[in-house]
N, C-alpha and C positions, 0 to 999 in steps of 0.2 A: 817448214823447210821451204825455201825458194827454190823456183825452178823456171827455166827458160822457156816460152811458148812462142809459137808463131802468131803474130798479131792477128792474123785472120780467125783464130780461135779464142779470142778475148771475149769476156763477158763482164758485164757491168758488176758482178759480184766480186770480181777479181781486183786485187790492189797491187800496185807497184811496189817491188822491194828495192828498188835502186832508182834515183831520180835520173831525170831525162833531160839533157841539155842540148840546145842548138849549136850548130858550128862555131857561134861566138861565145859559147860557155854561158849563155843564159838560160836560167832554169825554165823548161816548159812544162814539166809535170814533177812533183815531189815525190818522195817516199810516202806510201799510203794512198795514192791518188787512186780513184776508182776508174776502172777502164769503160767508161761511159762512151755512148756513140759519139758524142763530140770530141772527147779526147781521143779515141782510136781514128776518127778523121784527121785531126792534127798530126797524130803520129804517122799516119800514112802519107800526108802532104809532105812530111819531112822524110820520106822514103825509110822510115823506121820499119823493120821486117819482123822483128821479135823483140820480146821484153821479158824481164825478171819479174815474176810475180810472187806475191807472198801465199803461203800455206796453199799450195796447189797439188795436195795429195790425191785429189780426185780427178787430175787431168790424166786423160790416157795416154800412154806411150807414144802413140802415133801423132799426138799433137804437141809433143815437146821438142824442142830444138836438142840435139844430141851433140855431145862435145867432139872436137876433132879427133881425139883418142878414142871414143867410142865407134866413131864411124871408120876410122882406120882398123880397127879390131874387128868390125864387122866386115869390111872389105877382104882383110886377111883370111876370115873363116869362110867367105864366099869362094875365094879362089884357091883354098888349100886342097880342096878334094879334085881340082882340076889338073889336067896334063901340061907340063911346061912347054910352050910353045913360044917363039918370038912374037907372033901378033899378040897373044894373050898377055904377056910380059908386058908389052907397050900399052895396052888398055889399061892393065892394072897399073902401071907408072904413072898414066895420064890421069886416072881417078884420084890417086894418092895425093899427086901434085894439086889437084884441084881442092881436095878437101884442106890441105896444108894452106894453100893460097887463101881460102877462104876464111880459115880460123885466123890468119894474119890480118885480113881486112877487117874482120870482127874487133880483133884487139885494137886496132888503130881507129875504129871509128869513134868520132868526137862524143856520140852520145853512150857509147859503150854497148851499143845493141847493133845486131845485124843489119847490115844495110845492102848486101847483095846476095 
């Protein structure tokens, strides 16, 4: 099963599950590429912050990149027990907008990976 992880948690044993291309569409790293220190350095230079890796069942949950729907569900759960006030509603709305904006940025990234 492939899972998206933050690049800072990449290890040389991990292999890419999706090719990574630069802004011009040129292949930087193909499927199955090992995330060696050199590959990670190039990806960081490209401002890639997350990658999709193969067979990452042993990756702890806190190292994974969660989907926008997962983050929104966690946000709703966190605010569910709180009293409704105008300031708290504004905070909730701002956090939800940020999650949605980040998801849209990730979808539009040329490499298909998180860039912000």
